[in-house]
N, C-alpha and C positions, 0 to 999 in steps of 0.2 A: 406671234409670241408675246406681243405687247399686252394682250388681254389675259394671259395665263401666267400665274405666278411660277417662279422657277424654284424647284426643290433642290436640284443638284447642278452644280457647275463642274463639267469635266474639262480638263485642260490637257492638251497634248503638246509637250515640247519636242522639237525635232531638230537635230543637228546632223545632217547627212544621213538620215534614215529614210530617204525617199523611197527606197525599194520595199520598205515595210509599211510606210505611212498609210497607204490606202487601206490596208487590212485593219489597221488600228482605228481609223475613222469609221469604216463600215461597221465595226463592232459596236460603236456608239449608236449608229443609226438603227441597229437591230434591237435596241433595248426595249424591254416590255413595259416600261413606263415612258411617258411623253413629256413630263415636266422637267426637262433638262435643257441646258445650253452647252455648247461645245466651243471652247476657245483653242485655236490652233496657233502655235507660235513657232516660226522658223527662226532659229538662232544662227543666222548668217551661214546657212548651208551653201556648199559649192556643188551639190549634186542636183537631182531633179525634184527636190522637195517643193519648190515653188510651183512647178508644173503640176504636181499632184494636188497641192492645196487649191489651185485654181479650179479644179473639177468640182469643188464643193462650196465655192464662194457664194453661190446663189441660194444656198439653203437658209431659211429664215432663223434657224436656231444655231447657226454656225457663224463665228466671227474669226477673221484671219489677221494675224499680226506678224511683224518681222522685227527682230532685235539684232543688235550689232555685235554678236559674239560675246554676250555678257556672261555666259555660263549657266548651268542648270539651276542652281539655287536662286540666282537673280531672275531667271525666267519664271520660276515658280512664284516668286514674290510679285512679279509683274502680273501674272495670271490671277493671283488672289486679290489684288487691287481691282482688277477688271471684273471679277466674279460678281454675279447678281444672285447666285443661289444661296440657300440656307446652308447647304453642305458643299464641300469641294472635294474633288478627287483627281489625282493625276494619273494619266495613262501615258506611259512612255511610247515614243513613236515606233518602237519595234515590238511592242507587246499587244495583246488582244484581250478584250473583255468577253466574258460569258454574257449572253443576252440578258441574264437575270441579275447581274451584279448590282445595278442601281436599285432595283426593286427590293432585293434582300437587305442590302446594307442600309438604305434609307429607312426602310421599315424598322430595322433594329434601332437606329438612332431616334426615330419617332417614338418607339416604345420604351426607350431607356433614356430618359432626360438626364440622368447622371453620367451618361457616357460622353466622353469628349471625342472619341474616335472608335472605329471598328474596322477590322481587317479580316480577310478571308484566307482560306487555303488556296493553293494554285497548282496548275499543271506546269511542268517544264517541257519546253519544246525546243527543237534544234533550229538552225537557221532556215531550214526548208519547211518549217511548220509541223514537223512530225513530233507528236507527244511521246516522251520516253520515261516520264516519272510524274508522280504526284506528291507534293510536299504538304504535310499536315502539321499544323501547330497545335499543341495541346492547349486546352482551354485555360486561360489565365484565371487566377483566383480560385480555381477548383482543382483541375488535374495538375496545373503548373503554378507553383507558388513562388518561383524564382523569376523575377521580372528583369532578367539580364539579357534577353534576346529581343531587340526591337523588330517590328514588322518590316516588310519590304517598304522602301521609300515611296514606291508607286502603289496604286490600287488600294489605298487606304482611305476610307471616307471620314472626313473630319468636319466638325462644325466650323463654319467660317468665323464665327464669333471667337472661337478658341484660337484660331490662327491669328486673328487680329490682336487678341490679348497677349500672345507670346511674341508679337512682332515678326511673324513669319519665320523664314529660314535665315540662318546666318550665311553670308555670301563670301566669307574670306577663306573657306576651306575647299570649295569646289566639289565635294562629295560627302557621303554619309549623311544625307538629309534625313533618312529614317531615324538614325541614332540621335541626330540633333533634336528632332521633334520629340522623340521618346524621352530623352533626358529632361526636356523642358516640362513635360506633362506628368511623368509617372509618379512624382512625389505628391502632387496635389489634385490630379484628375484621375478619373476612371477610364481605362482603356480596355476594350474587349475584342474578342475574335469569334468568328463563326466557322464551324468546321464543314464548310462547303467549298470546293474548288471553283472559284468564280472568275479567274483570269488565267491567261496563258503567258507565262514568262519565258521569253526567248533568250537562249544562251548562244552566243556566237562570238567570234574573235574580236568584234568591235565594241563589246560591252564595256561600259564604264567600270563594272565590277572587276574587270581584268587588270585594272591599274592598281596593283597590289600596294605599292609603296605610298601612293597618294591616299588610298583608303586607310592604310595603317596610320599614317601621320594624322589624318583628319580625325580618326577614331580616338587617338590618344589625346589630341588637343581638346576635343569636345569633353571627354571625361575630366581632363584636368581643369578646364574652365568651370564645369558644373560643380565640382566638389571643393573648390578653393576655400570657400567659407565653411563647408561641412568639416573639413579636415581640422579645423580649430578644436573640435570636440574629440579628436582622435590623437592629440598630442600627448607625449612626445612620439615621434616616429624614429625608430631605431633601425639602422642598417647594420646587419651582422655578417661578417666574413669569417666563417668557421674554417680553420686550417689545423693541421696536425703534423707531428714529426713522422709518424709511421702509418702503415696500413693502406697507403696508396701504392700505385705501381712503381713509384720511386720514393725514397725517403725525402721528406721536405719538398713535396711537389710544389708548394707555393713559391719556392726559390727558382724554379725552372724559368727560362727566359724566352720571350717572344720579341723579336726585334730589339734585343738589348735591354729589355725591361722585364723584371720578374713578374710572374703571374699575380703575386700579391700587390705589387705597386700598380699594376694595371687596374686591378679591382678597386684599390683604394681611390685611385683617381676617378674612376667611373662613379663611385659612390659620392665622393666629395663634390662632383660636378652637379649633383642634384640639390636643388634648394628645398626639396620636401623633407630631407633627412635632418633631424635635429642632432643625431649622434651617428657616427660610423664606428662600430666596435669590431676590432680584430680579435678573435678568440682563438688562442693557441696554447698547447701544452708546453711550449718552449719559451722560457722567460727571456731568451735572447731577442726574440721578435719585438719585445717592448722597446729595445734600443732603436730598431728600424722605425717604429711608430713615432718615437720622440723626434726623429730627424725632420719630420714634416712640419713641426711647430704649428699644428692646426688644432684649435681648441675643440672642434667637433670630433676629432679622431681620438679614440680611446683604445686601450689594450685590456683584455680580460684573460687571465690565466686559467686555462681549462684543466680539469683533473684528467690525468692520463687515461683512467678507465672510461671516461666519457667519450674518448676519441676512437674506440674500437669500431669495426665495421658494423657490428650488430647493435651498438648503442644508439638510442634515439638522441637527436640533437635537442629535443624539447627541454631536457633537464638543463642543459647549458644555457639555452635561451631564457628559461625561467629565472636562472640566477642573474643573468645580465639584466633582465627586466626589473628584478628586485632592486638593483642599484640605480638604474636610470628612469624607471617608471614604477615607483613603489605603490602607487595607487591603481596600477593596472588599467589605465585609461587609454593607453596608446596602442601603436601597431609596431610589429617587428617585421622587417623584410629581409629574407636570406639572399646572400650573393655567394654562389658556389664558386670555388676556385677552379673547378673542373670545367666551367663553361666560360671560356675566355672571350666570347664574342657577344655576350649579353650587354645591351646598351643601357645607358641611363634611362632612356624612354621606356624600356621594358620594365625596369625596376619600378618606375613611377606608375606604370599602368597596373602593376600588381597592387599597388597601394590605392590608386583611384578606383579600380574595379571593385575592391573590397568595400571602400567607403560608399561608392555610388549605390551598391546593391544592399548595403547594410547587412552584409554577410559576416560569418566568423573568420573566413579566410578566402584567399584567391590564389590560383595557381596557373602558371603558363602551361598550355597544352597544345598538342598537335592533333588535328582531326585525322582519323584513319579513313582515307577515301578508297576503301576496298572492303570486300566481304571478309569478316573475321570469324574463325571457327574455334570450337573446343572439342575435345574428344568426348564422345558419348558411348553408350552401350553398343550402338550399332554403327559406329564410325563417327565422322565429323558432323557436328551440329552447328549451324550458324548462330552467332551471338547477336549479330545486327542484321537489319534489313539493308539491302544495298540495291539501289535502283528501284524502279517500279513505284509502289506506294510506300512512303516512309514519313515519319514524324520527327520533330526535334528531339524526341526521346530515343530515337533509333541511331543517332549519331554516336559513334564510339571515338573516344579520345585516349591518347596515351600521355602520361605525365612526362613533360619535356625536361623536367629536372633543371630548369633554368633559374627559377626564382619562386619563392612562396612568400606571401604576405599573410600574417596572422594577427589577430587581436591578442594583446598580452594577457587579457583575462582568460583566454584559452589555456595559456601556459600555466597559470596559477591553478587551473583545474587538472593539470597533468596531460592536457591534450595539445598536440601540435596544430591541429586544423579546426577543432570545433566540429559541430554537426552540419553547419550550413556553409558549403564550399561552392564558390563560383569560379569561373575560369575565363581566360582570354586566350585567343589563338596567337601563336608566335610563328615566326618564319623558320624555315628549315636551317638557315645559316646560324641563327641564334641558339637553336636547340642542340648544336654540336656539343657533345659531352665526352670528355677524355677519360677513358678507362684503361689505357694501355700506352706503352712507349710509342707505338705506331700512331696512335691518335695525337700524341704530343708533336710528333714530327709533321703530321698533316696540318696541325694548328700553326706550327712555325712556318710552314710553306704558305698557308693561306694568309697569315699576317704579313709576310714579306711581300707577297703579291699586292696586298692592299697598299703598302707603302709605295710600290712602284707605280700603281695606278693613280695615286694622288699626288705624286711628286711633280 
C-alpha cells in the first residue's frame, strides 16, 4: 500500500456490533476499486468485536484501533485524523456496502470539483440481512429544491479537506452527525446525491436511531447553534397565543385548568421561557384578559384585543397576526410563531424548532408535522387509490405527513401579503405526545390526567 496513493479512506466504528462487523468489513474488501484503506475502530465493545477484528489485522490496507468508549462522533473525528485518503466515508458496523459504492461516489467527486460531498440511495434490510425496501432521495438542486433533509450520517463520501475545514464533527451531542455536517456545509458548499442504491442500511432494535429523545434533543441543539447569528436578520420574533371567548367546546377554554394552572398561564410560561422570543402576545376578544396579562409584570408580555368576528371557527388567524405584526414589526422583517391553547404539551424546544427550522432553510414558514407510517388512500372511480407508496421502493417525496397543529412559524412578510404560510413551507417532525390536540371535553379530561401523572412522576 506504501507505493499506491489512497483515494478513499473507509472507516468502520463498532460498539458491540460484533455479530454484524464481519459482513461490513467483507463488503469493503469486495470493492471494485483498490485504492482504498480501511480503518476499523472498536469503541470499548464488550462483545466479540475484538475477535472479529483480529481476523483482518494482517491485511495490508486495514488498520485496527481501539478507543475507550468515547462515542460515535469522537470516533469519527479520530478516524478522520488518521485518514490518508483524499476522500473519507463512514460505514457503520451493522451496515453493508454495495461493491461499487467507492467507484461510483469517488468518480462523482473526481468529476465535480465543486462538490463537497455526495451520497447515494440505499436499501433497507432487517437484522437478518433481508432487504425489504429501497429508499430514494430526489436529486438536490433539480427535482428537490428544499435542502431540509440531510443525508444518512454514514455512507456519504466527503472530501477530507472539507472535513478538516469544518473541524470534523461536534462531540457534545452524541448523535445526528449527518445533520451536524449538513448544517455546516449547506450554506457555502455544494452537496449532491446519486440515485443508485449503493449500501444496505440495517434496521434493528439496537440502532442508535431508535434513541428518539437523544436524537430530538441533538437535532434541536444543532439547529439552534447554527442559526443564532442568522436570527439577527429575522428580528423581532413574536410569539402569539390566540384565544377567544366562544367557539371552542367550552366557553373561555383558555381558563380551564391543568394541575391548578390555567391553560393560558401554562402557555404564557412556556413562551416566556424562550430567549428567542422578543414579544409574547396574547390575542383575545375579551378585554378582561388584559388584567391577567398585567399581573405578570413582564415587559415582553403584551395583550392584543381581537375583533370578535376574527375568532369564529371559519376565520383565518392570518388577519389577527397581520395586525399584531403591524404593531410590533412594522417593517415586516421578523417572524411570528403560533402557540395554540389546544395543545397543552408543546414545549419551549418545539416552539424554538419551528423558528430555527424556518431560518435555517430560508423558507417562508415551518410547521410541526407527524409522518404517517402507513398506506394512505383516497376514494377513486373504482374504489380506494393509494396516495403514497409504502414499503418497497419509495423516495422522500412519497412520505405523507399530517399537520400536527402544534405550532407554526411564519415570516411576517407573508402576513402583509395576506398569506399565513407563504409558498415555501418546511416541516419538522414532532412526538405523538406533543401533538395531542384538544377538541372535546373528553380530550380536556385526558390532558388533565396526563398532566397529573407527570407531576406524580417528577415529584
